[in-house]
C-alpha positions in Angstrom: 64.8 100.9 92.6 67.1 100.1 95.2 65.9 99.9 98.6 67.7 102.7 100.8 69.5 101.9 103.8 68.8 104.0 106.7 72.0 104.8 108.7 71.3 105.9 112.5 72.1 109.6 113.2 74.9 109.7 115.9 76.0 112.8 117.4 79.3 111.3 118.5 80.0 110.8 114.6 79.3 114.5 113.8 81.4 115.4 116.7 84.2 113.5 115.7 83.7 114.9 112.1 84.2 118.3 113.2 86.7 118.2 115.9 88.5 114.9 115.1 88.7 111.3 116.9 89.9 110.9 120.4 92.1 107.8 119.9 93.2 105.5 122.6 95.3 102.4 122.3 93.1 99.2 122.2 95.8 96.6 121.5 99.7 96.9 121.1 100.4 94.5 118.2 104.1 95.2 118.1 106.3 97.7 120.0 105.7 100.2 117.1 102.2 99.1 115.7 99.2 99.7 117.6 95.5 99.4 117.1 93.3 102.6 118.1 89.7 103.0 119.0 87.9 106.5 119.2 86.5 107.1 122.7 83.6 109.1 121.0 82.3 106.9 118.1 84.0 103.8 118.4 85.6 103.7 115.2 88.8 101.5 115.0 92.0 102.5 113.4 95.5 101.1 113.2 99.1 102.4 112.2 100.0 101.6 108.4 103.5 100.5 106.9 104.2 104.1 106.0 103.5 105.6 109.5 100.2 106.9 108.9 96.8 106.0 110.8 94.1 104.2 108.9 90.7 102.6 109.5 91.0 99.0 110.7 89.8 96.8 107.9 89.5 93.2 107.7 92.8 92.8 105.6 94.4 95.2 108.4 93.1 92.8 111.3 94.4 89.8 109.6 97.9 91.5 109.0 97.9 92.8 112.6 97.2 89.1 113.8 100.1 87.8 111.7 102.4 90.5 112.7 101.5 89.8 116.6 102.1 86.1 116.4 105.3 86.7 114.5 106.6 89.2 117.0 105.6 87.1 120.1 107.5 84.0 118.7 110.5 86.1 117.9 110.5 87.5 121.6 110.2 84.2 123.0 113.2 83.0 120.9 115.2 85.8 121.8 114.3 85.5 125.6 115.1 81.8 125.4 118.6 82.5 124.0 119.5 85.0 126.7 118.6 82.4 129.3 120.8 79.7 127.6 123.7 82.0 127.6 123.2 82.9 131.3 123.4 79.4 132.4 
């Protein structure tokens, strides 16, 4: 027999299942991609490539971290280029 794992009961999860999540932006990955966290139950979600919102899995976390670093490097290069032209 498999041991049963007991999951703690949470009114917040029940509330979110009935009325929906109250998502708040927890991190801006790029200008168009954000990570969200539910104010009630604490579930984390993110934007997907096709414009939907999905649960934040370790794979999405890794992808968002790469996108954030790529976006930051590109933004810095763009800033440096404008400063060079202004001189």
